[in-house]
N, C-alpha and C positions, 0 to 999 in steps of 0.2 A: 402351532407348526408352518413354518415359514413357506410363504408360494414362491413358486418358480417365476422367472420373468423370461419372458421371450427374447432371443437375440434381436438385437438391433436391426439385424438385415431382413429378420421376419416380419419387424414391427413396419418397415419401409414399405415391404413388399405388401402388408393389408392395407397400407395408405394408399397404395399408386391404384388409382382406378383406370379401370380398361375403356377402352372406346374403340369405335370404328375406325379404320385406317383414315390417314389424310390422303394419301395418294396410293396407285397401283402402277407395277410395273407390267405393263400388259404384253411386252413381246421385242422383236420375234423370236422364236427358237432357234439356235445356232446363229444368233445376232446380235451377241453382247449383253445378254439378259445377266449372264452370271457375274460381268463384270458391272453392271450397275448394283446388283445385289452388294457385291464385294465392296465397293467405294462407299454407299450410303450406308453400310453397316459398319464403317469405320468412323464415319461422321458425327461428331459431336453432339449435333443439333438433332440427330436421328436415331429413334430405336426401332430395330428392325428385328422382327421375330427370328430366333434360331435356325427355324428351316426356312429356305429359300420359297419354295414353291407350296403354297397352302392346299390349292387347287378346290376352293369351298364353291366359287360359282359355277364351275365347268364338272363338278359330278356331283351328282344328286344321291346325296347318304343322309340327307337330314333326319334326326334324332335317331341315327344308328352307330352303335359301338360295334366294329368288326375284330374278330379275333386275329383275321390275315392284315388287317390294315396295322394293329397295333404291333402284331409280331415283326411285319416288315420293318415299319420305322422305329420300332425300338432297337433291331440291329443296324440301322443308319445313324441313330442318335449314337447308340454307343461307339461307334466309331470315331465321330466325332469328338466324344467325351476322350476317348484315347489319344486320338491324333492333335489334341489340343484347339479342336476349329472352335468348341465352347467358348473357351475366351476370347478367340476374335471375333466371333459374331457378334456378341452384346458386351457391355459393361456390368453385365449383373453378376450378384455373387453366386456361388456353387446352388446354394439354397435356392436361389430365387429362379434360377435355371430349371432345377429339379421340380419344383413348385410347378414350372411354365409346361413341363415336357408330362408332368401328370396329367393335366388339363388337356394337353394336346392328344396323348396316346389313348385316353380313358374315358373323358367326358363325352356323353352322347353329342353328335355333330347337329348343329342348328345354329341359329343367331348367336345364341349365347354362346355357345361354343367358339363360334367366329370373333365375338366380340372380344372372347376373354383372350385370344392369342395375342392383345395388342397391349402393352404395359410400359409405353413410355413415362418417362420422367417431367416433372413441370418444366416447361418451356421447351420439350422436344416433340419432331412431328414422329409421326410413325407411319408405316406403308408395307407392302408387301411386293413380291414380283413374281408372279405367274405367267409367263408366255401365251398358256393356253387362253387367256383371257381377250386376248386380240380377236380371235375368230368367235368368240359368244353371239347369239343370233339377238337379233335385236332386241324382242322381247326381254332377254337376260340383261342386257347393257342398261336398256329403261329402267328396269327394277333397282339396278344398282345405281342409276341417279338418283332415283327416288328415294331410295333407302337412305344414299350421301348425298344429299343436294353439293355438297363443296368438294366433292372429291375431284383430284387430277390425276391423270393419266400419263405416263411415259412409255411411249413407243420408240424404241432403237431399231433400226431397217437395215439391213444388209444387201448388196448385190443379190438379186433375187438367184442369179446362176449359181453362183459362189454360195450361196445358204442351200440349196438344193443340193449340191455335191456335199458340203459339210454334213447334212443330214443323212443323206446316203453312207458315209463314211460311219457315222456315228452309230445308224442301226444296224447296218451288216458288219461293220469292223470293229469298232471301239466297244460296244457292249459285249462283244464276243470275244475280247483281246486277242485279235487276230488282223494282220494287215489286208487292206482292201484288195491288194494285188492277188489274193489266196482265192477270191470271189470270182466265182464264174461270170463271165462279160455280159450274159443274158439276165442273169440275175440281179446285177447291177445295173443294166438298163431297164427293167420292169420295175425295180424301186425308184430308179431316178424319173420314171413316167410319172409314178404314183404321186411321187415327192413335189413334182412340178404341177400336177391337176390339184394339189389340195390348197383350201382355203388358206392355209397360214403364207403363201404366195402371193395372195391378191392384195397387197398392202392397200391400194386405194379404196377398195371396197371397206375393208377392216377401219379405215379411218374414217370415209364418210358415216358409217354406222355410229362410232365413238362421238365424234364431231356433232351429229343429230342431236345425241343423247344429253352431252355434257358442254358442249360450245367448244367453239374454235380455241378460244384463248385457255383453256385446262386441261389440251391434250398437246405435251410436247413430241416433237419429232426429232431424233436425233439418228446417227449415222454410225455403222462400223468404221468407214472410212474416217471418221472422227477420232475415234478411240485408236486406231493405227498412227494416226499422223499426227495429232494434238489433243492426247485425252484431258489436259487441264483446262484447254479452252472448252472442249464438251462439259467438263464438270462445273466448271463457272457457269454457263449456262443454264446447268441443271440445277445448280445452285439459285440462282435469280430466279428460274421457276418457281422453285419450292419455297423461296422466300428465308433461305438459311445461310449462314456465312460461307466464306470461300473457303476451299480445300486448305488443309491443316497439313502438317508435314506426314501423319500417317496416313490422311487419305491420299494425298500424293506416291508414297510408296504403293499403298495398294492400287493406284491407278495403272502402275505400270507391270502389276503383275498379271502373267500368263493364265487364264481362268477357263478349265474346262474345255481345253482345246484337242482337237483329235488328230494333230500332226503326227503323232507316233505311230499312229495306223492309217494314215492316209497315204496318198501319191497323187503326182497329178492328172488331174482329171482327164481321160480319153477324150480325142478330138470330135468322136463321133458321138460321146455322151453329152459334150459341152453343146455339140450341133443341135441334136434332139430336144435338150432341156431348153435352147435358146427359142427354139421353133415354137414349143408349146408354150414357153411365158412369153413371147412376144406381145401379144394383145395385152397382156396386164402390164408389162413393161412400158409400153407406150402410154397406158393410161396413167400410170406412176409418173411419167414425164411430165406428163401435162399437168398432173396435180401438185406434185412437190418441185418439179425443175431441179436444179442443181445436180447433187450426184445422179439422181434418177436419170437425168438426161445422158450422163457417162454410160449408165447401165445399157440404155437403149442404142447407143454408139457401140457398146461392145457386142452387145445380142445381134445387131445385125451384121456386124462385122464376123460373128461367127457363124452366121446362116451363110453368108457369100462367101465365106471360104477364106477371109482375109484376116482372121482374127489374131490376136497376139501369138 
């Protein structure tokens, strides 16, 4: 009896070794992390998982397989297949991506599960983007550094006042498919105050924690302003940091795409909300300006003008 042969794609998948990531995109939320994932997933020298946020280090689920997780993620992945996102996120064949999904959805979570999510080809780097990693505690960041001694991290920052407003709109309006103008003013203000007090807005503390664990040279700092003003220059800096080739035409097209925007559900930030956010964030922005300079100094000027009533 003749024996059946595995398709070439299956053989290739079997031979591709899994490994821990070479880099992590650690944040920030509402600050360009989706853009970062999109452009890196299009780069020929990089293999990115088909799912943007893996949330391995910030969610304690080791050894677990939950029906809720599988059901929710299965619906999301089904949508990706239907809209063609599967083909855009990696260059893998359909069979290879299905194998990846089976591991992602149904294997028990743990280090073996996490390592199995990274399947680069020879010569490619691999990594993931989970913005929640920016606010991991010291012990977890140190554990990451010990597990992956050569790990690099990319942190894209945004004016904390604008980031706070985008987070408010995303939470109260975009996720509920309604305009922020329909939300009661008191509810908007409460959410703005909560976001402003969040550790996600404390860029300086987050950077110091990560630098202490992995070193100054292995943490890349970029800015949302760069994405808007000169995305190619920012991408060139990222490529140099990772040691990969400069952007090709496919990456350039991805750099210009608007990703994960809240503009459809947003509106100009009410001045009283802007002033309150600026008051709450001022000490942190002062710390950021002292640590980063550059764009952070512009954030500080903006915050001070807002508080004094002479803002734009």
